[in-house]
C-alpha positions as a LaTeX table, in Angstrom:
\begin{tabular}{lrrr}
\hline
Residue & $x$ (\AA) & $y$ (\AA) & $z$ (\AA) \\
\hline
Met1 & 0.00 & 0.00 & 0.00 \\
Arg2 & 2.86 & 2.41 & 0.74 \\
Leu3 & 4.34 & 2.00 & $-2.73$ \\
Arg4 & 0.91 & 2.47 & $-4.27$ \\
Ala5 & 0.33 & 5.66 & $-2.29$ \\
Phe6 & 3.76 & 6.97 & $-3.27$ \\
Leu7 & 3.18 & 6.31 & $-6.96$ \\
Glu8 & $-0.29$ & 7.85 & $-6.81$ \\
Arg9 & 1.15 & 10.99 & $-5.17$ \\
Val10 & 3.78 & 11.23 & $-7.92$ \\
Leu11 & 0.94 & 11.12 & $-10.45$ \\
Ser12 & $-1.08$ & 13.72 & $-8.52$ \\
Pro13 & 1.03 & 16.80 & $-7.82$ \\
Gly14 & $-0.91$ & 19.42 & $-5.91$ \\
Trp15 & $-3.59$ & 17.03 & $-4.65$ \\
Gly16 & $-4.34$ & 16.63 & $-0.96$ \\
His17 & $-4.29$ & 13.16 & 0.57 \\
Cys18 & $-5.55$ & 10.95 & 3.38 \\
Leu19 & $-3.49$ & 11.63 & 6.49 \\
Arg20 & $-3.29$ & 7.93 & 7.33 \\
Cys21 & $-2.58$ & 6.03 & 4.09 \\
Arg22 & $-1.39$ & 9.13 & 2.19 \\
Arg23 & $-3.32$ & 8.21 & $-0.98$ \\
Pro24 & $-4.33$ & 11.36 & $-2.90$ \\
Trp25 & $-7.98$ & 12.34 & $-3.22$ \\
Arg26 & $-7.65$ & 11.78 & $-6.95$ \\
Phe27 & $-7.58$ & 8.02 & $-6.21$ \\
Ala28 & $-9.05$ & 7.63 & $-2.71$ \\
Glu29 & $-12.64$ & 8.43 & $-1.74$ \\
Pro30 & $-12.66$ & 10.96 & 1.11 \\
His31 & $-14.89$ & 10.46 & 4.14 \\
Leu32 & $-16.64$ & 13.79 & 4.71 \\
Thr33 & $-17.53$ & 14.66 & 8.28 \\
Asn34 & $-19.91$ & 17.62 & 8.61 \\
Tyr35 & $-18.95$ & 19.73 & 11.60 \\
Thr36 & $-21.53$ & 22.46 & 11.06 \\
Ala37 & $-24.45$ & 23.07 & 8.71 \\
Gly38 & $-22.09$ & 24.88 & 6.36 \\
Gly39 & $-18.86$ & 22.95 & 6.55 \\
Gly40 & $-16.85$ & 19.91 & 7.37 \\
Gly41 & $-13.63$ & 18.13 & 6.61 \\
Phe42 & $-12.09$ & 14.96 & 5.31 \\
Pro43 & $-8.69$ & 14.08 & 6.77 \\
Leu44 & $-9.33$ & 10.36 & 6.14 \\
Cys45 & $-10.38$ & 8.30 & 3.15 \\
Glu46 & $-13.36$ & 5.95 & 3.45 \\
Arg47 & $-11.12$ & 2.90 & 3.73 \\
Cys48 & $-9.02$ & 4.31 & 6.57 \\
Trp49 & $-12.02$ & 5.86 & 8.35 \\
Ser50 & $-13.77$ & 2.46 & 8.35 \\
Ala51 & $-10.69$ & 0.68 & 9.70 \\
Leu52 & $-10.22$ & 2.94 & 12.73 \\
Thr53 & $-11.91$ & 3.33 & 16.09 \\
Val54 & $-13.36$ & 6.70 & 17.05 \\
Asp55 & $-10.35$ & 7.53 & 19.23 \\
Glu56 & $-7.95$ & 6.59 & 16.42 \\
Arg57 & $-9.91$ & 8.78 & 13.98 \\
Leu58 & $-9.81$ & 11.72 & 16.35 \\
Ala59 & $-6.01$ & 11.80 & 16.22 \\
Tyr60 & $-6.14$ & 12.45 & 12.46 \\
Tyr61 & $-8.90$ & 15.04 & 12.76 \\
Arg62 & $-6.87$ & 16.80 & 15.46 \\
Gln63 & $-3.80$ & 16.77 & 13.22 \\
Ala64 & $-5.80$ & 18.30 & 10.34 \\
Trp65 & $-7.34$ & 20.91 & 12.67 \\
Glu66 & $-3.93$ & 21.90 & 14.06 \\
Arg67 & $-2.50$ & 22.20 & 10.55 \\
Ser68 & $-5.36$ & 24.41 & 9.43 \\
Cys69 & $-4.94$ & 26.63 & 12.48 \\
Ala70 & $-1.19$ & 26.93 & 11.92 \\
Ala71 & $-1.81$ & 27.91 & 8.33 \\
Arg72 & $-4.19$ & 30.71 & 9.39 \\
Thr73 & $-1.92$ & 32.56 & 11.79 \\
Ala74 & 1.34 & 32.02 & 13.63 \\
Asp75 & $-0.54$ & 32.51 & 16.93 \\
Gly76 & $-3.09$ & 29.76 & 16.28 \\
Cys77 & $-6.66$ & 29.66 & 15.04 \\
Leu78 & $-8.56$ & 32.72 & 13.97 \\
Glu79 & $-11.99$ & 33.43 & 15.39 \\
Asp80 & $-13.74$ & 31.95 & 12.32 \\
Ala81 & $-12.09$ & 28.54 & 12.74 \\
Val82 & $-14.32$ & 25.66 & 13.80 \\
Pro83 & $-13.62$ & 25.01 & 17.50 \\
Trp84 & $-12.01$ & 21.67 & 18.28 \\
Leu85 & $-14.91$ & 20.64 & 20.54 \\
Val86 & $-17.34$ & 20.95 & 17.61 \\
Ile87 & $-15.14$ & 18.66 & 15.49 \\
Asp88 & $-14.65$ & 16.22 & 18.38 \\
Arg89 & $-18.42$ & 16.01 & 18.90 \\
Ala90 & $-19.09$ & 15.40 & 15.18 \\
Val91 & $-16.50$ & 12.62 & 14.96 \\
Arg92 & $-17.78$ & 10.94 & 18.14 \\
Ala93 & $-21.32$ & 11.10 & 16.74 \\
Gly94 & $-20.19$ & 8.93 & 13.84 \\
Gly95 & $-19.64$ & 11.62 & 11.21 \\
\hline
\end{tabular}
């Protein structure tokens, strides 16, 4: 699987990827979790999401959330960022 993910990333410059298996969204189906009525995220593909427990999933969602906050400002999340507790609740609810 690692070689496959590597080759797929080579063929998909600029594409995002699953944080667990690292397969690009061009080849892997993302698992969308809606955090709010207007937005959500997909740090995991369907295959990886299905293979993990809720607590294991949360680690990847936390990683994605921290990355998005770091990208917004050097001091952390801006006020418009989705609070971590909202994401945590959505993932625990099975999203």
